All heavy atoms as a GROMACS GRO file, in nm:
protein
  604
    1GLY      N    1   3.169   3.288  -4.035
    1GLY     CA    2   3.040   3.269  -3.972
    1GLY      C    3   2.985   3.130  -3.992
    1GLY      O    4   2.961   3.059  -3.896
    2ALA      N    5   2.968   3.091  -4.117
    2ALA     CA    6   2.908   2.960  -4.145
    2ALA      C    7   3.000   2.847  -4.103
    2ALA      O    8   2.954   2.745  -4.050
    2ALA     CB    9   2.875   2.948  -4.294
    3ARG      N   10   3.130   2.864  -4.124
    3ARG     CA   11   3.226   2.760  -4.086
    3ARG      C   12   3.228   2.740  -3.935
    3ARG      O   13   3.229   2.627  -3.886
    3ARG     CB   14   3.366   2.794  -4.137
    3ARG     CG   15   3.469   2.689  -4.097
    3ARG     CD   16   3.604   2.718  -4.154
    3ARG     NE   17   3.597   2.682  -4.295
    3ARG     CZ   18   3.685   2.721  -4.384
    3ARG    NH1   19   3.786   2.797  -4.347
    3ARG    NH2   20   3.675   2.684  -4.509
    4GLU      N   21   3.227   2.850  -3.860
    4GLU     CA   22   3.227   2.840  -3.714
    4GLU      C   23   3.100   2.774  -3.664
    4GLU      O   24   3.102   2.694  -3.571
    4GLU     CB   25   3.243   2.978  -3.650
    4GLU     CG   26   3.380   3.040  -3.670
    4GLU     CD   27   3.396   3.108  -3.806
    4GLU    OE1   28   3.294   3.144  -3.870
    4GLU    OE2   29   3.511   3.124  -3.849
    5LYS      N   30   2.988   2.808  -3.728
    5LYS     CA   31   2.860   2.749  -3.692
    5LYS      C   32   2.862   2.597  -3.716
    5LYS      O   33   2.816   2.519  -3.633
    5LYS     CB   34   2.749   2.815  -3.774
    5LYS     CG   35   2.612   2.800  -3.720
    5LYS     CD   36   2.514   2.878  -3.809
    5LYS     CE   37   2.399   2.928  -3.729
    5LYS     NZ   38   2.302   2.998  -3.811
    6LEU      N   39   2.917   2.556  -3.830
    6LEU     CA   40   2.926   2.414  -3.863
    6LEU      C   41   3.021   2.343  -3.768
    6LEU      O   42   2.991   2.234  -3.719
    6LEU     CB   43   2.970   2.395  -4.008
    6LEU     CG   44   2.977   2.252  -4.059
    6LEU    CD1   45   2.841   2.183  -4.047
    6LEU    CD2   46   3.024   2.249  -4.204
    7ASN      N   47   3.136   2.402  -3.740
    7ASN     CA   48   3.230   2.343  -3.645
    7ASN      C   49   3.168   2.326  -3.507
    7ASN      O   50   3.188   2.224  -3.441
    7ASN     CB   51   3.359   2.426  -3.634
    7ASN     CG   52   3.449   2.406  -3.754
    7ASN    OD1   53   3.443   2.304  -3.821
    7ASN    ND2   54   3.533   2.506  -3.780
    8SER      N   55   3.091   2.425  -3.466
    8SER     CA   56   3.022   2.417  -3.337
    8SER      C   57   2.920   2.303  -3.337
    8SER      O   58   2.910   2.228  -3.239
    8SER     CB   59   2.953   2.550  -3.308
    8SER     OG   60   2.878   2.541  -3.190
    9ALA      N   61   2.847   2.288  -3.446
    9ALA     CA   62   2.748   2.180  -3.456
    9ALA      C   63   2.817   2.043  -3.456
    9ALA      O   64   2.766   1.947  -3.397
    9ALA     CB   65   2.664   2.197  -3.581
   10ILE      N   66   2.934   2.034  -3.520
   10ILE     CA   67   3.008   1.908  -3.521
   10ILE      C   68   3.057   1.874  -3.380
   10ILE      O   69   3.048   1.758  -3.337
   10ILE     CB   70   3.124   1.914  -3.623
   10ILE    CG1   71   3.066   1.917  -3.763
   10ILE    CG2   72   3.219   1.796  -3.604
   10ILE    CD1   73   3.168   1.949  -3.872
   11ASP      N   74   3.105   1.973  -3.308
   11ASP     CA   75   3.146   1.952  -3.168
   11ASP      C   76   3.027   1.908  -3.084
   11ASP      O   77   3.038   1.817  -2.999
   11ASP     CB   78   3.208   2.078  -3.110
   11ASP     CG   79   3.342   2.113  -3.170
   11ASP    OD1   80   3.406   2.025  -3.234
   11ASP    OD2   81   3.386   2.230  -3.156
   12GLU      N   82   2.913   1.972  -3.107
   12GLU     CA   83   2.791   1.935  -3.036
   12GLU      C   84   2.751   1.791  -3.068
   12GLU      O   85   2.714   1.713  -2.978
   12GLU     CB   86   2.678   2.031  -3.075
   12GLU     CG   87   2.547   2.005  -3.006
   12GLU     CD   88   2.438   2.101  -3.054
   12GLU    OE1   89   2.469   2.209  -3.108
   12GLU    OE2   90   2.321   2.064  -3.037
   13LEU      N   91   2.762   1.752  -3.194
   13LEU     CA   92   2.730   1.616  -3.234
   13LEU      C   93   2.822   1.516  -3.166
   13LEU      O   94   2.776   1.412  -3.116
   13LEU     CB   95   2.738   1.601  -3.387
   13LEU     CG   96   2.710   1.462  -3.443
   13LEU    CD1   97   2.569   1.417  -3.408
   13LEU    CD2   98   2.733   1.461  -3.593
   14ALA      N   99   2.951   1.545  -3.160
   14ALA     CA  100   3.046   1.455  -3.093
   14ALA      C  101   3.009   1.437  -2.946
   14ALA      O  102   3.015   1.325  -2.893
   14ALA     CB  103   3.188   1.509  -3.108
   15ALA      N  104   2.969   1.544  -2.881
   15ALA     CA  105   2.928   1.535  -2.740
   15ALA      C  106   2.801   1.450  -2.726
   15ALA      O  107   2.791   1.367  -2.634
   15ALA     CB  108   2.906   1.674  -2.682
   16HIS      N  109   2.705   1.469  -2.817
   16HIS     CA  110   2.582   1.390  -2.812
   16HIS      C  111   2.610   1.242  -2.837
   16HIS      O  112   2.548   1.156  -2.775
   16HIS     CB  113   2.479   1.441  -2.913
   16HIS     CG  114   2.416   1.571  -2.875
   16HIS    ND1  115   2.365   1.597  -2.750
   16HIS    CD2  116   2.395   1.684  -2.947
   16HIS    CE1  117   2.315   1.719  -2.746
   16HIS    NE2  118   2.333   1.774  -2.865
   17VAL      N  119   2.702   1.213  -2.929
   17VAL     CA  120   2.738   1.074  -2.956
   17VAL      C  121   2.802   1.010  -2.832
   17VAL      O  122   2.773   0.896  -2.797
   17VAL     CB  123   2.829   1.063  -3.080
   17VAL    CG1  124   2.889   0.923  -3.093
   17VAL    CG2  125   2.751   1.099  -3.206
   18ALA      N  126   2.890   1.085  -2.765
   18ALA     CA  127   2.951   1.035  -2.641
   18ALA      C  128   2.845   1.009  -2.534
   18ALA      O  129   2.849   0.907  -2.465
   18ALA     CB  130   3.056   1.133  -2.590
   19ASP      N  131   2.748   1.100  -2.523
   19ASP     CA  132   2.637   1.080  -2.428
   19ASP      C  133   2.556   0.956  -2.464
   19ASP      O  134   2.517   0.879  -2.375
   19ASP     CB  135   2.545   1.202  -2.426
   19ASP     CG  136   2.611   1.326  -2.367
   19ASP    OD1  137   2.716   1.313  -2.300
   19ASP    OD2  138   2.556   1.436  -2.389
   20LEU      N  139   2.531   0.937  -2.592
   20LEU     CA  140   2.456   0.820  -2.638
   20LEU      C  141   2.531   0.692  -2.605
   20LEU      O  142   2.472   0.595  -2.556
   20LEU     CB  143   2.428   0.829  -2.788
   20LEU     CG  144   2.364   0.708  -2.854
   20LEU    CD1  145   2.232   0.671  -2.789
   20LEU    CD2  146   2.347   0.733  -3.004
   21GLN      N  147   2.662   0.690  -2.630
   21GLN     CA  148   2.741   0.571  -2.599
   21GLN      C  149   2.738   0.541  -2.450
   21GLN      O  150   2.723   0.426  -2.409
   21GLN     CB  151   2.886   0.590  -2.646
   21GLN     CG  152   2.972   0.466  -2.626
   21GLN     CD  153   2.923   0.347  -2.706
   21GLN    OE1  154   2.912   0.355  -2.827
   21GLN    NE2  155   2.891   0.238  -2.640
   22ALA      N  156   2.751   0.644  -2.368
   22ALA     CA  157   2.747   0.624  -2.222
   22ALA      C  158   2.611   0.571  -2.178
   22ALA      O  159   2.603   0.480  -2.094
   22ALA     CB  160   2.779   0.756  -2.151
   23ALA      N  161   2.504   0.624  -2.235
   23ALA     CA  162   2.369   0.577  -2.201
   23ALA      C  163   2.350   0.433  -2.244
   23ALA      O  164   2.291   0.352  -2.170
   23ALA     CB  165   2.263   0.667  -2.266
   24ALA      N  166   2.400   0.398  -2.362
   24ALA     CA  167   2.389   0.260  -2.410
   24ALA      C  168   2.470   0.166  -2.321
   24ALA      O  169   2.425   0.053  -2.290
   24ALA     CB  170   2.436   0.251  -2.555
   25ASP      N  171   2.587   0.209  -2.279
   25ASP     CA  172   2.669   0.128  -2.189
   25ASP      C  173   2.599   0.106  -2.055
   25ASP      O  174   2.599  -0.006  -2.002
   25ASP     CB  175   2.806   0.193  -2.166
   25ASP     CG  176   2.894   0.191  -2.290
   25ASP    OD1  177   2.866   0.115  -2.385
   25ASP    OD2  178   2.993   0.268  -2.291
   26ARG      N  179   2.538   0.211  -2.002
   26ARG     CA  180   2.465   0.197  -1.876
   26ARG      C  181   2.347   0.101  -1.892
   26ARG      O  182   2.322   0.018  -1.805
   26ARG     CB  183   2.415   0.334  -1.827
   26ARG     CG  184   2.523   0.420  -1.767
   26ARG     CD  185   2.466   0.544  -1.697
   26ARG     NE  186   2.383   0.627  -1.782
   26ARG     CZ  187   2.429   0.724  -1.861
   26ARG    NH1  188   2.559   0.750  -1.866
   26ARG    NH2  189   2.346   0.796  -1.934
   27ALA      N  190   2.275   0.114  -2.001
   27ALA     CA  191   2.160   0.025  -2.025
   27ALA      C  192   2.206  -0.119  -2.036
   27ALA      O  193   2.142  -0.210  -1.982
   27ALA     CB  194   2.085   0.067  -2.150
   28GLY      N  195   2.317  -0.140  -2.105
   28GLY     CA  196   2.369  -0.276  -2.121
   28GLY      C  197   2.415  -0.338  -1.991
   28GLY      O  198   2.416  -0.461  -1.977
   29ALA      N  199   2.453  -0.255  -1.895
   29ALA     CA  200   2.502  -0.304  -1.767
   29ALA      C  201   2.389  -0.335  -1.668
   29ALA      O  202   2.415  -0.393  -1.562
   29ALA     CB  203   2.599  -0.203  -1.707
   30GLU      N  204   2.268  -0.294  -1.700
   30GLU     CA  205   2.155  -0.321  -1.610
   30GLU      C  206   2.134  -0.471  -1.598
   30GLU      O  207   2.152  -0.545  -1.695
   30GLU     CB  208   2.028  -0.255  -1.662
   30GLU     CG  209   2.029  -0.104  -1.655
   30GLU     CD  210   2.021  -0.048  -1.514
   30GLU    OE1  211   2.002  -0.126  -1.417
   30GLU    OE2  212   2.035   0.073  -1.500
   31GLY      N  213   2.093  -0.514  -1.479
   31GLY     CA  214   2.080  -0.657  -1.452
   31GLY      C  215   1.958  -0.722  -1.515
   31GLY      O  216   1.968  -0.822  -1.586
   32SER      N  217   1.842  -0.666  -1.494
   32SER     CA  218   1.720  -0.730  -1.541
   32SER      C  219   1.675  -0.669  -1.673
   32SER      O  220   1.709  -0.555  -1.707
   32SER     CB  221   1.608  -0.716  -1.438
   32SER     OG  222   1.563  -0.582  -1.432
   33ILE      N  223   1.597  -0.744  -1.746
   33ILE     CA  224   1.544  -0.695  -1.873
   33ILE      C  225   1.455  -0.574  -1.853
   33ILE      O  226   1.453  -0.482  -1.935
   33ILE     CB  227   1.472  -0.808  -1.951
   33ILE    CG1  228   1.444  -0.768  -2.095
   33ILE    CG2  229   1.345  -0.849  -1.881
   33ILE    CD1  230   1.566  -0.765  -2.180
   34GLU      N  231   1.383  -0.571  -1.742
   34GLU     CA  232   1.296  -0.458  -1.712
   34GLU      C  233   1.377  -0.330  -1.689
   34GLU      O  234   1.341  -0.223  -1.738
   34GLU     CB  235   1.208  -0.486  -1.589
   34GLU     CG  236   1.103  -0.592  -1.611
   34GLU     CD  237   1.156  -0.736  -1.591
   34GLU    OE1  238   1.274  -0.753  -1.548
   34GLU    OE2  239   1.081  -0.830  -1.621
   35LYS      N  240   1.488  -0.342  -1.616
   35LYS     CA  241   1.574  -0.226  -1.592
   35LYS      C  242   1.641  -0.181  -1.721
   35LYS      O  243   1.658  -0.061  -1.744
   35LYS     CB  244   1.678  -0.258  -1.485
   35LYS     CG  245   1.620  -0.266  -1.345
   35LYS     CD  246   1.728  -0.294  -1.244
   35LYS     CE  247   1.668  -0.302  -1.103
   35LYS     NZ  248   1.771  -0.329  -1.002
   36LYS      N  249   1.680  -0.276  -1.804
   36LYS     CA  250   1.739  -0.240  -1.933
   36LYS      C  251   1.637  -0.165  -2.018
   36LYS      O  252   1.669  -0.064  -2.081
   36LYS     CB  253   1.786  -0.365  -2.008
   36LYS     CG  254   1.914  -0.422  -1.954
   36LYS     CD  255   1.960  -0.541  -2.035
   36LYS     CE  256   2.082  -0.599  -1.966
   36LYS     NZ  257   2.152  -0.699  -2.042
   37ALA      N  258   1.515  -0.216  -2.021
   37ALA     CA  259   1.410  -0.152  -2.101
   37ALA      C  260   1.384  -0.010  -2.052
   37ALA      O  261   1.371   0.083  -2.132
   37ALA     CB  262   1.283  -0.235  -2.097
   38ARG      N  263   1.377   0.007  -1.921
   38ARG     CA  264   1.354   0.141  -1.865
   38ARG      C  265   1.469   0.235  -1.899
   38ARG      O  266   1.449   0.350  -1.938
   38ARG     CB  267   1.334   0.133  -1.714
   38ARG     CG  268   1.300   0.267  -1.652
   38ARG     CD  269   1.266   0.258  -1.506
   38ARG     NE  270   1.162   0.163  -1.477
   38ARG     CZ  271   1.030   0.183  -1.493
   38ARG    NH1  272   0.990   0.299  -1.541
   38ARG    NH2  273   0.942   0.092  -1.461
   39SER      N  274   1.592   0.185  -1.888
   39SER     CA  275   1.708   0.266  -1.921
   39SER      C  276   1.710   0.304  -2.069
   39SER      O  277   1.743   0.418  -2.104
   39SER     CB  278   1.836   0.190  -1.884
   39SER     OG  279   1.950   0.267  -1.908
   40LEU      N  280   1.674   0.210  -2.154
   40LEU     CA  281   1.666   0.240  -2.297
   40LEU      C  282   1.562   0.349  -2.324
   40LEU      O  283   1.588   0.444  -2.398
   40LEU     CB  284   1.633   0.114  -2.377
   40LEU     CG  285   1.745   0.011  -2.386
   40LEU    CD1  286   1.690  -0.120  -2.443
   40LEU    CD2  287   1.860   0.061  -2.470
   41ALA      N  288   1.446   0.334  -2.261
   41ALA     CA  289   1.337   0.430  -2.284
   41ALA      C  290   1.368   0.568  -2.226
   41ALA      O  291   1.337   0.670  -2.288
   41ALA     CB  292   1.208   0.375  -2.224
   42GLU      N  293   1.429   0.572  -2.110
   42GLU     CA  294   1.448   0.698  -2.040
   42GLU      C  295   1.579   0.768  -2.073
   42GLU      O  296   1.589   0.890  -2.056
   42GLU     CB  297   1.437   0.676  -1.889
   42GLU     CG  298   1.298   0.635  -1.846
   42GLU     CD  299   1.288   0.604  -1.697
   42GLU    OE1  300   1.392   0.606  -1.627
   42GLU    OE2  301   1.176   0.576  -1.652
   43GLN      N  302   1.680   0.692  -2.118
   43GLN     CA  303   1.811   0.752  -2.141
   43GLN      C  304   1.859   0.739  -2.286
   43GLN      O  305   1.904   0.836  -2.345
   43GLN     CB  306   1.915   0.689  -2.048
   43GLN     CG  307   1.886   0.716  -1.901
   43GLN     CD  308   1.986   0.646  -1.810
   43GLN    OE1  309   2.097   0.613  -1.851
   43GLN    NE2  310   1.947   0.624  -1.687
   44VAL      N  311   1.848   0.618  -2.340
   44VAL     CA  312   1.905   0.595  -2.473
   44VAL      C  313   1.821   0.664  -2.582
   44VAL      O  314   1.876   0.733  -2.669
   44VAL     CB  315   1.922   0.444  -2.502
   44VAL    CG1  316   1.966   0.420  -2.645
   44VAL    CG2  317   2.022   0.384  -2.403
   45ILE      N  318   1.692   0.648  -2.578
   45ILE     CA  319   1.608   0.708  -2.682
   45ILE      C  320   1.620   0.861  -2.684
   45ILE      O  321   1.638   0.919  -2.792
   45ILE     CB  322   1.462   0.660  -2.671
   45ILE    CG1  323   1.455   0.511  -2.709
   45ILE    CG2  324   1.369   0.742  -2.759
   45ILE    CD1  325   1.320   0.446  -2.689
   46PRO      N  326   1.617   0.928  -2.569
   46PRO     CA  327   1.638   1.074  -2.574
   46PRO      C  328   1.777   1.112  -2.626
   46PRO      O  329   1.792   1.211  -2.698
   46PRO     CB  330   1.619   1.119  -2.429
   46PRO     CG  331   1.532   1.014  -2.368
   46PRO     CD  332   1.573   0.886  -2.435
   47ALA      N  333   1.878   1.032  -2.592
   47ALA     CA  334   2.013   1.060  -2.642
   47ALA      C  335   2.019   1.041  -2.793
   47ALA      O  336   2.084   1.119  -2.864
   47ALA     CB  337   2.116   0.969  -2.573
   48MET      N  338   1.949   0.941  -2.844
   48MET     CA  339   1.941   0.920  -2.989
   48MET      C  340   1.873   1.038  -3.057
   48MET      O  341   1.915   1.082  -3.165
   48MET     CB  342   1.865   0.790  -3.020
   48MET     CG  343   1.940   0.666  -2.984
   48MET     SD  344   1.842   0.516  -3.000
   48MET     CE  345   1.814   0.511  -3.175
   49ALA      N  346   1.770   1.090  -2.995
   49ALA     CA  347   1.698   1.205  -3.052
   49ALA      C  348   1.789   1.327  -3.060
   49ALA      O  349   1.783   1.403  -3.157
   49ALA     CB  350   1.573   1.235  -2.969
   50SER      N  351   1.874   1.346  -2.960
   50SER     CA  352   1.968   1.458  -2.963
   50SER      C  353   2.068   1.444  -3.076
   50SER      O  354   2.100   1.541  -3.145
   50SER     CB  355   2.043   1.468  -2.830
   50SER     OG  356   1.954   1.500  -2.726
   51VAL      N  357   2.118   1.322  -3.097
   51VAL     CA  358   2.210   1.296  -3.208
   51VAL      C  359   2.140   1.324  -3.340
   51VAL      O  360   2.194   1.390  -3.429
   51VAL     CB  361   2.264   1.151  -3.203
   51VAL    CG1  362   2.336   1.114  -3.333
   51VAL    CG2  363   2.356   1.132  -3.084
   52ARG      N  364   2.018   1.277  -3.352
   52ARG     CA  365   1.942   1.295  -3.476
   52ARG      C  366   1.917   1.443  -3.506
   52ARG      O  367   1.935   1.489  -3.619
   52ARG     CB  368   1.810   1.219  -3.464
   52ARG     CG  369   1.707   1.251  -3.567
   52ARG     CD  370   1.733   1.179  -3.699
   52ARG     NE  371   1.648   1.229  -3.803
   52ARG     CZ  372   1.520   1.196  -3.820
   52ARG    NH1  373   1.462   1.110  -3.741
   52ARG    NH2  374   1.452   1.248  -3.919
   53GLU      N  375   1.877   1.519  -3.406
   53GLU     CA  376   1.846   1.661  -3.425
   53GLU      C  377   1.970   1.736  -3.473
   53GLU      O  378   1.963   1.815  -3.568
   53GLU     CB  379   1.793   1.721  -3.294
   53GLU     CG  380   1.750   1.865  -3.305
   53GLU     CD  381   1.863   1.964  -3.284
   53GLU    OE1  382   1.953   1.938  -3.203
   53GLU    OE2  383   1.862   2.068  -3.352
   54THR      N  384   2.082   1.711  -3.410
   54THR     CA  385   2.205   1.779  -3.448
   54THR      C  386   2.252   1.734  -3.586
   54THR      O  387   2.294   1.817  -3.668
   54THR     CB  388   2.316   1.754  -3.343
   54THR    OG1  389   2.266   1.794  -3.214
   54THR    CG2  390   2.440   1.834  -3.374
   55SER      N  391   2.242   1.606  -3.615
   55SER     CA  392   2.279   1.554  -3.748
   55SER      C  393   2.193   1.616  -3.856
   55SER      O  394   2.244   1.653  -3.963
   55SER     CB  395   2.264   1.402  -3.752
   55SER     OG  396   2.350   1.341  -3.661
   56ASP      N  397   2.064   1.626  -3.831
   56ASP     CA  398   1.974   1.688  -3.928
   56ASP      C  399   2.014   1.833  -3.955
   56ASP      O  400   2.013   1.878  -4.069
   56ASP     CB  401   1.829   1.683  -3.880
   56ASP     CG  402   1.768   1.544  -3.887
   56ASP    OD1  403   1.829   1.455  -3.950
   56ASP    OD2  404   1.659   1.525  -3.830
   57ARG      N  405   2.047   1.903  -3.848
   57ARG     CA  406   2.086   2.043  -3.863
   57ARG      C  407   2.214   2.056  -3.947
   57ARG      O  408   2.225   2.143  -4.033
   57ARG     CB  409   2.107   2.106  -3.725
   57ARG     CG  410   2.105   2.254  -3.725
   57ARG     CD  411   2.086   2.317  -3.589
   57ARG     NE  412   2.099   2.230  -3.474
   57ARG     CZ  413   2.207   2.226  -3.394
   57ARG    NH1  414   2.309   2.304  -3.417
   57ARG    NH2  415   2.209   2.146  -3.290
   58ILE      N  416   2.309   1.965  -3.926
   58ILE     CA  417   2.432   1.966  -4.005
   58ILE      C  418   2.402   1.934  -4.150
   58ILE      O  419   2.450   2.003  -4.241
   58ILE     CB  420   2.536   1.869  -3.946
   58ILE    CG1  421   2.584   1.919  -3.810
   58ILE    CG2  422   2.652   1.848  -4.042
   58ILE    CD1  423   2.666   1.819  -3.732
   59GLU      N  424   2.321   1.831  -4.174
   59GLU     CA  425   2.284   1.795  -4.311
   59GLU      C  426   2.222   1.913  -4.384
   59GLU      O  427   2.253   1.939  -4.500
   59GLU     CB  428   2.181   1.681  -4.311
   59GLU     CG  429   2.238   1.544  -4.302
   59GLU     CD  430   2.130   1.437  -4.319
   59GLU    OE1  431   2.010   1.471  -4.337
   59GLU    OE2  432   2.165   1.320  -4.312
   60GLU      N  433   2.132   1.983  -4.318
   60GLU     CA  434   2.060   2.093  -4.381
   60GLU      C  435   2.150   2.214  -4.409
   60GLU      O  436   2.120   2.294  -4.497
   60GLU     CB  437   1.942   2.135  -4.293
   60GLU     CG  438   1.834   2.029  -4.288
   60GLU     CD  439   1.728   2.055  -4.183
   60GLU    OE1  440   1.737   2.158  -4.111
   60GLU    OE2  441   1.637   1.972  -4.171
   61SER      N  442   2.260   2.224  -4.336
   61SER     CA  443   2.346   2.340  -4.354
   61SER      C  444   2.453   2.319  -4.462
   61SER      O  445   2.519   2.415  -4.501
   61SER     CB  446   2.414   2.376  -4.221
   61SER     OG  447   2.509   2.278  -4.186
   62VAL      N  448   2.467   2.196  -4.509
   62VAL     CA  449   2.568   2.166  -4.611
   62VAL      C  450   2.498   2.155  -4.747
   62VAL      O  451   2.396   2.087  -4.760
   62VAL     CB  452   2.643   2.035  -4.577
   62VAL    CG1  453   2.740   1.998  -4.688
   62VAL    CG2  454   2.717   2.049  -4.444
   63ALA      N  455   2.555   2.220  -4.847
   63ALA     CA  456   2.497   2.217  -4.982
   63ALA      C  457   2.492   2.074  -5.035
   63ALA      O  458   2.581   1.993  -5.008
   63ALA     CB  459   2.580   2.304  -5.076
   64ASP      N  460   2.386   2.044  -5.109
   64ASP     CA  461   2.366   1.909  -5.161
   64ASP      C  462   2.486   1.860  -5.242
   64ASP      O  463   2.522   1.742  -5.233
   64ASP     CB  464   2.240   1.903  -5.248
   64ASP     CG  465   2.112   1.909  -5.166
   64ASP    OD1  466   2.119   1.883  -5.044
   64ASP    OD2  467   2.007   1.938  -5.224
   65GLU      N  468   2.547   1.946  -5.321
   65GLU     CA  469   2.659   1.902  -5.404
   65GLU      C  470   2.784   1.870  -5.322
   65GLU      O  471   2.874   1.801  -5.370
   65GLU     CB  472   2.692   2.003  -5.514
   65GLU     CG  473   2.731   2.139  -5.465
   65GLU     CD  474   2.613   2.234  -5.447
   65GLU    OE1  475   2.496   2.192  -5.464
   65GLU    OE2  476   2.637   2.350  -5.416
   66LEU      N  477   2.790   1.915  -5.197
   66LEU     CA  478   2.903   1.886  -5.110
   66LEU      C  479   2.877   1.769  -5.016
   66LEU      O  480   2.969   1.716  -4.956
   66LEU     CB  481   2.939   2.011  -5.027
   66LEU     CG  482   2.981   2.133  -5.107
   66LEU    CD1  483   3.004   2.252  -5.014
   66LEU    CD2  484   3.105   2.104  -5.190
   67TRP      N  485   2.750   1.733  -5.001
   67TRP     CA  486   2.712   1.623  -4.912
   67TRP      C  487   2.703   1.497  -4.998
   67TRP      O  488   2.608   1.478  -5.072
   67TRP     CB  489   2.577   1.653  -4.846
   67TRP     CG  490   2.547   1.561  -4.733
   67TRP    CD1  491   2.480   1.442  -4.739
   67TRP    CD2  492   2.581   1.578  -4.596
   67TRP    NE1  493   2.471   1.385  -4.615
   67TRP    CE2  494   2.533   1.467  -4.525
   67TRP    CE3  495   2.650   1.678  -4.526
   67TRP    CZ2  496   2.550   1.453  -4.387
   67TRP    CZ3  497   2.665   1.662  -4.389
   67TRP    CH2  498   2.617   1.551  -4.322
   68THR      N  499   2.804   1.411  -4.987
   68THR     CA  500   2.814   1.296  -5.077
   68THR      C  501   2.726   1.178  -5.038
   68THR      O  502   2.703   1.089  -5.120
   68THR     CB  503   2.960   1.247  -5.086
   68THR    OG1  504   3.006   1.211  -4.956
   68THR    CG2  505   3.049   1.357  -5.143
   69LEU      N  506   2.678   1.176  -4.918
   69LEU     CA  507   2.592   1.067  -4.872
   69LEU      C  508   2.445   1.103  -4.892
   69LEU      O  509   2.410   1.221  -4.892
   69LEU     CB  510   2.616   1.040  -4.723
   69LEU     CG  511   2.758   1.000  -4.685
   69LEU    CD1  512   2.773   1.000  -4.534
   69LEU    CD2  513   2.794   0.866  -4.743
   70PRO      N  514   2.358   1.002  -4.905
   70PRO     CA  515   2.216   1.035  -4.912
   70PRO      C  516   2.171   1.094  -4.778
   70PRO      O  517   2.212   1.046  -4.672
   70PRO     CB  518   2.147   0.902  -4.939
   70PRO     CG  519   2.249   0.798  -4.921
   70PRO     CD  520   2.383   0.861  -4.917
   71LYS      N  521   2.090   1.197  -4.785
   71LYS     CA  522   2.037   1.257  -4.662
   71LYS      C  523   1.922   1.172  -4.611
   71LYS      O  524   1.857   1.100  -4.686
   71LYS     CB  525   1.992   1.401  -4.689
   71LYS     CG  526   2.111   1.490  -4.725
   71LYS     CD  527   2.070   1.633  -4.742
   71LYS     CE  528   2.193   1.718  -4.772
   71LYS     NZ  529   2.162   1.859  -4.781
   72TYR      N  530   1.898   1.181  -4.482
   72TYR     CA  531   1.796   1.098  -4.418
   72TYR      C  532   1.661   1.114  -4.486
   72TYR      O  533   1.595   1.018  -4.519
   72TYR     CB  534   1.787   1.136  -4.270
   72TYR     CG  535   1.695   1.048  -4.191
   72TYR    CD1  536   1.731   0.918  -4.158
   72TYR    CD2  537   1.571   1.094  -4.148
   72TYR    CE1  538   1.646   0.837  -4.086
   72TYR    CE2  539   1.486   1.014  -4.076
   72TYR     CZ  540   1.524   0.885  -4.044
   72TYR     OH  541   1.439   0.805  -3.972
   73ARG      N  542   1.622   1.237  -4.512
   73ARG     CA  543   1.491   1.261  -4.574
   73ARG      C  544   1.487   1.205  -4.716
   73ARG      O  545   1.382   1.165  -4.764
   73ARG     CB  546   1.455   1.409  -4.571
   73ARG     CG  547   1.545   1.498  -4.653
   73ARG     CD  548   1.510   1.645  -4.635
   73ARG     NE  549   1.603   1.730  -4.705
   73ARG     CZ  550   1.720   1.770  -4.658
   73ARG    NH1  551   1.757   1.733  -4.537
   73ARG    NH2  552   1.798   1.847  -4.728
   74GLU      N  553   1.603   1.201  -4.785
   74GLU     CA  554   1.607   1.143  -4.919
   74GLU      C  555   1.591   0.991  -4.914
   74GLU      O  556   1.532   0.932  -5.004
   74GLU     CB  557   1.740   1.178  -4.986
   74GLU     CG  558   1.755   1.325  -5.017
   74GLU     CD  559   1.896   1.363  -5.060
   74GLU    OE1  560   1.991   1.284  -5.044
   74GLU    OE2  561   1.909   1.476  -5.110
   75MET      N  562   1.642   0.929  -4.809
   75MET     CA  563   1.625   0.784  -4.795
   75MET      C  564   1.481   0.748  -4.761
   75MET      O  565   1.431   0.645  -4.804
   75MET     CB  566   1.720   0.729  -4.688
   75MET     CG  567   1.864   0.732  -4.730
   75MET     SD  568   1.975   0.649  -4.616
   75MET     CE  569   1.979   0.762  -4.479
   76LEU      N  570   1.415   0.834  -4.686
   76LEU     CA  571   1.276   0.809  -4.648
   76LEU      C  572   1.180   0.834  -4.765
   76LEU      O  573   1.084   0.761  -4.784
   76LEU     CB  574   1.235   0.897  -4.531
   76LEU     CG  575   1.288   0.858  -4.395
   76LEU    CD1  576   1.240   0.959  -4.291
   76LEU    CD2  577   1.244   0.718  -4.356
   77PHE      N  578   1.207   0.940  -4.839
   77PHE     CA  579   1.118   0.982  -4.945
   77PHE      C  580   1.193   0.979  -5.079
   77PHE      O  581   1.232   1.081  -5.131
   77PHE     CB  582   1.063   1.122  -4.919
   77PHE     CG  583   1.004   1.136  -4.782
   77PHE    CD1  584   1.070   1.203  -4.680
   77PHE    CD2  585   0.880   1.078  -4.754
   77PHE    CE1  586   1.014   1.213  -4.554
   77PHE    CE2  587   0.825   1.089  -4.627
   77PHE     CZ  588   0.891   1.156  -4.528
   78VAL      N  589   1.212   0.858  -5.131
   78VAL     CA  590   1.287   0.840  -5.255
   78VAL      C  591   1.215   0.910  -5.368
   78VAL      O  592   1.093   0.894  -5.388
   78VAL     CB  593   1.306   0.691  -5.287
   78VAL    CG1  594   1.382   0.672  -5.417
   78VAL    CG2  595   1.379   0.621  -5.173
   79LYS      N  596   1.288   0.989  -5.445
   79LYS     CA  597   1.229   1.065  -5.555
   79LYS      C  598   1.239   0.988  -5.682
   79LYS      O  599   1.321   0.911  -5.709
   79LYS     CB  600   1.299   1.199  -5.570
   79LYS     CG  601   1.281   1.286  -5.449
   79LYS     CD  602   1.357   1.415  -5.467
   79LYS     CE  603   1.345   1.498  -5.341
   79LYS     NZ  604   1.414   1.624  -5.351
   0.00000   0.00000   0.00000
C-alpha cells in the first residue's frame, strides 16, 4: 500500500517536472520580454507549484530517519 502510493507520487513528480521543463522551454523561446514574462506567470509558476505540492507530499510520507536531505520546512524554520 504505502510503497505503491509512494511510487505513484514519484511518477507524478516526474510528469510534473517534465511539464515544468516544457513550460520553461516555451517561455525561453518567446520573442519579447513581455511575452516571456506572461509565459512565466501563466505557465511556469503554476508548473512549479505542481512540482512543489507533489514534492511536499513525498517528503511528508517518508520517515525523517530515511530522508537524508533537509526538508523544505526545516530549511525555512531552522530549529
